[in-house]
N, C-alpha and C positions, 0 to 999 in steps of 0.2 A: 707693220700691224703684228697683233699680240697672237700668237697661233692658239688657239681654243685648246687644241690637244696637248699640247706644252701644259696648259692650266690644269687641263683634267687628269693629266700624270702625277701632276703635284699633287693634288686633291687626292690619288691613291695614297703616294709614298705619306702622305700625313695620318692616313687613316681615319679621313673623316668622312661623313653620311653624305651632306650636301654641300655645293659651293654657289655663289648667288654674285650674279654681274650685274653692277648696278652703275649708270656712265656719270665721272668724277668721282670715284673712288677707286682703288684698287680691289681684285674679287677678293671676296670674302668667303671662307669655310666654316662648316657646322661639326665640330669634333668631340663627342659626348657632351653635348645639348649647348657649348660654348663656340659663340662664333671668333672667328682670328682672322685676320688680314693676312694676303699673302704679300711674297716678296715681289710685286709686279707694280709698273707704273699704272697712274689712274686710269683707267676707263673710258673711252671717247664714245659718242654716239654712232661715229662710224668704224671705230673696232669693233664694237656690241653686233650693226648691221653684219658687218662682215662674218662674224662668228658662226650668226645665225644662217649667212647664205652658203656659209662650207659646210654645213650641216645638212640641211635640206633643199639648197636648189631654189633658182629664182621663181622657179611655178609655185611652188610651194610658201615659199615667201611671201606672196601675193594675197595667201588667205591670212599673214596676218596683220599686213595694211588692213585688208578688209575688215577682219573680228577682233583685231587687236589682241586675241592671244590664240596658242595653238600650242597642243600637246605632240609630242614624240620621242621617240630613242634614239640612241647614238652611242657609236660606241670608238676606243680610241685602238690603236694597232697592236698593243698587248691584249685584247681582248675584253676591257673593262668596259661595260655597258652602265647608261644613265637614260634616267628619266628628263625630260626637259620639257620645261613649258617658257615659252618665249613669250613676250607680253610689251606692254606700251606701261611707264608710267612716267608724267609730267613731259607728255610727248615724245619720252625715248623709250629707248630699246633697254629692257630689264630680261634678264634670262635667271631660270633657277632650276638646277642640276640636282637629283636625287642617285645616290650611287647604288649600282643596282648587283650584290655579290652575283660571282661566275658561277658558284654555287648554292645548291640549296641548302641552306643548314637543314643536319639531324632534326626532327621533332624533339628529340630527348633534349638535345642541346640549349632549347630554346626557355629552360624554367616553366615551362608552361604546366598547370593542374594534369595530373594523368587522365583526367576524365575527358580532356580536348581530342586523347588519341582514340578513345571510347567511340566520338560523334565519328571518326573516319570507316566505322564500320555499320554505319546505318544504312537501310534500304534506299528510304526515300525522305523526303521532307526538308526543311527550309534549317538551314544553319547562318546565322551571320556572326561575322566579326567587327567589330566598333570600334570608333577610336577617334582621337583626333589626328590632322594632320601629321606623318611622321611618328605613328605610334606603332609601326610595327604590324600593321594589318595586313598589307601584303607579303610578308615574311610568315606569317602565321599561315594564312591559305596556302602559299605554295606549299608549305611544311606539310600540311594535313592531304594536299595532293602527292606529293611525292610519297607517303607512306602509301596511301591507296596505289599507288601506280607499282609498288613493290611487294603490295600484299594481291593484288586483286586482276583478275583479267577483264576489265572495264572499259568502255566507251567514253572516255573523258573531254567534254567540248567547253574551252575558255575563251571568254568574250575579254578583252583586255583593251585600256585603253592608256598608254601603251602596253604591247608584252613586255614585263618585265624579267621574271626567270624562264630561261629557257629549259621546258622541262623534256627529258629525252625520252622513250618508248623504254619501257619496261615488262613487267605484267600487263599493262594497259597500254590501250590505244589514244593518244592524245593528240588532238587537235587544238594549234591555240591561233584566234583570229584577233586580228587587230582592228581597233575603229579607224575607221577612217581610211584602212591599207585596205582590209580583208572585207569589210561591211561598214556600212554608214552609220550605225550608231548602236546599243544596245538595244535600243527594241525591235529593230531591223532582225539582227543576229540574234535573239531569243526565238523569234519569229519561225525563223528556218532553222533554227536549232531543234526543234520538235520536230522535224521531218529527216534529222539525220540520223534517226536512231541513238541519241544519248545514252548512258546509264547514269552519270554526273554530266550538272553544268555549273558553270563557277562564271559568275558574272561580276566586274568589276566592281563594280558600283552600282547601287540603286540611286539614281539621282535625280528622277523626275515620276510623274504619274505612272508613265506609260513602261518606264523601266520595271518600276516595282511592279504594277497587274502583270505584267510577262513574265516576272522573277516567281511572284508567287502561283500564277496559274501552272508551270514549269513546275512548283512542287507539289500541286494539287493534281497534276496528271501523273504521280507515281516516280518523278525522278529524285535523286540526292540533288540539292542546289546547292552552293555557297555563294555568298558574296558580303558583300560590304556597307558601311553606312558610317557619316561621322556624328556620331551621338557616344555620351560618354559613358553609360548605364543601360544596362537591359530594359529599363520603366521606361527608359527615354527611348529609347528604339522603338518599341510598341506603341508607341505614341505619335512618335514622327512619322513610321506608315500609315495609321491609321490617318495622320490630321492631312496627308498627302490628300486622300480623297474627298470629295466633294460630299456637303453631310448627307445628302439624300444615299450615300453608298458606303458610311462608314458602319452601319450593323451588319452590312455584306461583308465589308472588309475582315473584320471582327472572325465573324466566324469563318472564313479562308483562314484566317491567321493562325485561329485557335487550334485548327484542322493539319495543318501543314508546320507550324515554325516548330522546330525540336529544340533549339538550344542557339543562344547568344551568349557570345565570347567579347566582353569589353576589355580594351585594355591601355595601358598608357605606361610610357616606359622613363625610368628612374635611372639615373646613374650609379654604376655599382661601385663601391669602395673597397671591395678584395682583390680588383683587378681591371684594365680600362676595360669601358664599354659598358653598355645596358643592358639593362633589364627587365622584364614585362610585369607589372603588377596587373591583377587580372580579377573580374568580376565575372561568375559564370551563373546564367541562367539556365536549368533544364523545363523544358516543360511536359510536367504533371500535372495530371486529372487536376488539379488545385490551380495551377496557373493556367491552364486550357478555360478553366470556369473564370475566371480573372479576366482574362481577355474577352472573352464572349460576352461577359455581363458589364464589360466597362468600369471594372473596379481594378484597372492599373495602379491606382497608389499602394496597394495589398501584396504588391508581388516584392518591394524590399524586404518586408517582414516574412513573406516567404523564403527568400535567399537565407536572411539570418537564421530563418529555423530548420533549414534544410543541409546542413554541411555533410551529414552522414549520406547525404545522396550526391555529394559531389558537388553542390553548390558553393557559394561564395563571394560575398560581396566586397567590395576592393578594399575596405579598410582591413578585412581577413587576411586578404593575400599581401596588405603592407607589414602588417604583425607579425605573417610565417615570414617573410624575407627579411623583416629587420631580425629577428631573432638568428635566422641564419648567417647573418653576417653579409648579405649582401648591400646594403641599401644604408645611405644615414639617418641619424634618427630625428634632426632636425627637418630634412626634407620630406621626410616619413610622415611628422608633426603637420608642418605645412601642407602638405598637397591630402591630406586624408579628410574626409567629409565631415570628422569630430574632431579637430584638434585636440579639443580640452581635454576628451575622454583619451584619444591616442596619447596625448603626454603622460597620463597617468601610465598608459597601458604598455609601454615602452620606457621598462628600466633602461638607464643607460647601461651598457655594458662593462663599463670599467667596474662596476659594483660587483662585476662578478669575476670568478676565476673561469669557471666554466659556465657558457650558456648553451640551454638548451631552449627547443621550440617548445610553447607549451602544450599539454594533452591534447589530443584531437587534431593538430595542425596538417595542414596535407602538403606533405614533404613534395617539395617541386622538383 
């Protein structure tokens, strides 16, 4: 049998972010967006089953057989931790691993806009970090919580599935609750968190109506709440939350969201060209009175224009961020054009670097 810890150690040695186990092929890792096969034999279904059993034991394995999916975390002997999803595909077991760095990166090293740090000073309200799977949402949230942890004496409760970064108490008192181990689900954890005297609550993901409602209510009752959604921009984030609710309740949630939402950070990762690694491009929405009116009056379609015209306040759309990072020498021109919202306009904006001896960011850009 192939030892899963041996494979995971190889993943760390390669500096990869993900590992995928599928029956009939060798383990495949993802490094800087590219998939690479490791030098191991093809995995059999029995190999995959034994890997999962070695990580969670036979009792929890029954949950996979019943539900066909299970999220959990695991670690190897050197202390490196992984977020894991075991599931079935074509009636065989498959496993996806995400590497969890041992140390929370300093928020200053994440190349996020300066306004993200300012959001950690908020006394109350809802802050959402959004993006597709693997866009760095968990890392951004962890860095924001760690910054609060170093500045303020707060009581912080996190609800995670599973716990990723282990956060040590510094100035703050932190409780990290894992879904399935410490509480049955997000909604239950949120319900009881409100009775545990928190100043700040972090909800790993707003997955359903019950969790979303409890998250917004927690923010409405005077707590600072952080959470995530799998959406790609600020306007879509607001629409997604409203659309979760039945039509008869949507006016109510618009009012609640207009009163509680403080900011939306939507991010996606680009491969760096200056050194190995990834860098986030971000859209930032700050809830000004104009934004709150748009939410309350169901004029979400106006929000992109508000973002575009409010850079002086710290807002920016994704194309603003792409432009800034390109002129700072972090990302590739072709990828920047391809992944922008308006490739034709972006192509004209991003004059190739080799046409200049010295490239400076355009006037008014936010240096990240």
